[in-house]
C-alpha positions as CSV (number, residue, x, y, z in Angstrom):
1,M,-19.4,-27.9,-4.4
2,N,-21.5,-26.9,-1.8
3,Q,-21.9,-23.5,0.4
4,A,-19.6,-24.3,3.1
5,Q,-17.1,-25.5,1.1
6,L,-17.2,-21.8,-1.6
7,M,-17.3,-19.7,1.8
8,A,-14.2,-21.6,2.8
9,Q,-12.7,-21.1,-1.0
10,V,-13.6,-17.6,-0.9
11,K,-12.0,-17.0,2.8
12,K,-9.0,-18.5,1.4
13,M,-8.9,-16.0,-1.4
14,Q,-9.5,-12.9,0.4
15,T,-6.8,-13.7,2.9
16,E,-4.1,-14.8,-0.1
17,M,-5.2,-11.4,-1.7
18,V,-4.6,-9.2,1.8
19,K,-1.1,-10.7,1.8
20,A,-0.7,-10.2,-2.0
21,Q,-1.7,-6.3,-1.1
22,E,1.0,-6.3,1.2
23,E,3.5,-7.5,-0.2
24,L,2.9,-5.3,-3.4
25,A,3.0,-2.5,-0.7
26,N,6.5,-3.8,0.1
27,T,7.7,-4.1,-3.3
28,I,9.3,-1.5,-5.0
29,V,9.7,-0.6,-8.5
30,Q,12.0,1.8,-10.2
31,G,11.3,4.3,-13.3
32,T,14.1,5.4,-15.2
33,A,14.8,8.3,-17.7
34,A,17.3,9.5,-19.9
35,S,19.4,6.6,-18.7
36,G,18.7,7.2,-15.5
37,I,19.7,10.6,-15.2
38,V,16.1,10.7,-13.5
39,T,14.8,8.2,-10.8
40,V,12.1,7.1,-9.2
41,E,11.1,4.8,-6.6
42,M,7.7,3.6,-6.3
43,T,5.9,0.7,-4.3
44,C,4.3,-1.3,-6.5
45,D,0.6,0.3,-4.8
46,Q,1.3,3.3,-6.3
47,R,3.1,5.1,-3.7
48,M,6.4,7.6,-4.5
49,K,9.3,6.4,-2.6
50,S,11.4,8.9,-4.3
51,I,13.0,10.9,-6.6
52,K,16.9,11.4,-7.3
53,I,17.7,13.9,-9.8
54,G,21.0,13.5,-11.6
55,K,23.1,16.9,-12.0
56,D,23.3,16.4,-15.3
57,A,19.7,17.3,-15.8
58,V,19.8,20.4,-13.7
59,D,20.0,23.6,-16.5
60,P,18.4,26.6,-15.0
61,E,17.8,27.8,-18.5
62,D,15.7,24.4,-19.6
63,I,13.6,23.3,-16.7
64,E,10.8,21.7,-19.2
65,T,13.1,19.1,-20.3
66,L,13.7,18.4,-16.6
67,E,10.2,18.5,-16.4
68,D,9.9,15.8,-19.6
69,L,12.1,13.7,-17.3
70,V,10.4,13.7,-14.3
71,T,7.6,12.9,-16.3
72,V,8.8,10.0,-18.0
73,A,10.9,8.3,-14.9
74,V,7.3,8.5,-12.9
75,N,5.6,7.1,-15.9
76,D,8.3,4.3,-16.6
77,A,7.7,3.1,-12.9
78,L,3.7,3.6,-12.4
79,T,4.2,1.1,-15.6
80,K,6.4,-1.1,-13.8
81,A,3.9,-1.2,-10.5
82,S,1.4,-2.0,-12.7
83,E,2.6,-4.5,-14.5
84,K,4.0,-6.7,-11.0
85,A,0.4,-6.3,-9.4
86,Q,-1.6,-7.4,-12.5
87,S,0.9,-10.0,-12.8
88,R,0.8,-10.9,-8.6
89,M,-3.3,-10.4,-8.6
90,G,-4.2,-12.2,-11.8
91,G,-2.8,-15.6,-10.6
92,L,-5.2,-15.4,-7.5
93,T,-7.9,-14.0,-9.5
94,G,-7.8,-16.1,-12.6
95,G,-7.5,-13.0,-14.6
96,M,-10.6,-11.3,-13.8
97,R,-10.4,-7.4,-13.3
98,I,-12.1,-7.0,-9.9
99,P,-12.3,-3.1,-9.6
100,G,-10.3,-1.7,-6.6
101,L,-7.6,-4.5,-6.9
102,M,-5.6,-3.5,-9.7
């Protein structure tokens, strides 16, 4: 492979990566806790879109449980977003972990 072919291949990969990053920024995953009492929506580039808290989760005498449920739901959404991003970007990078992309 000559240098011109290599540069063309790199440019194509960069274009595909930008497209994949845009798709991930527009893909929403949902994290939940306590069977959906707390729900978090997040994009796959890990930006929070919304948090929904059901009435059953709100007890003024037990704020710690609500805090725990929010934490669980956020972590669930982060895990799903990260997995989806790794899956999408891994196909483009051949499984290499490139800093700043995932």
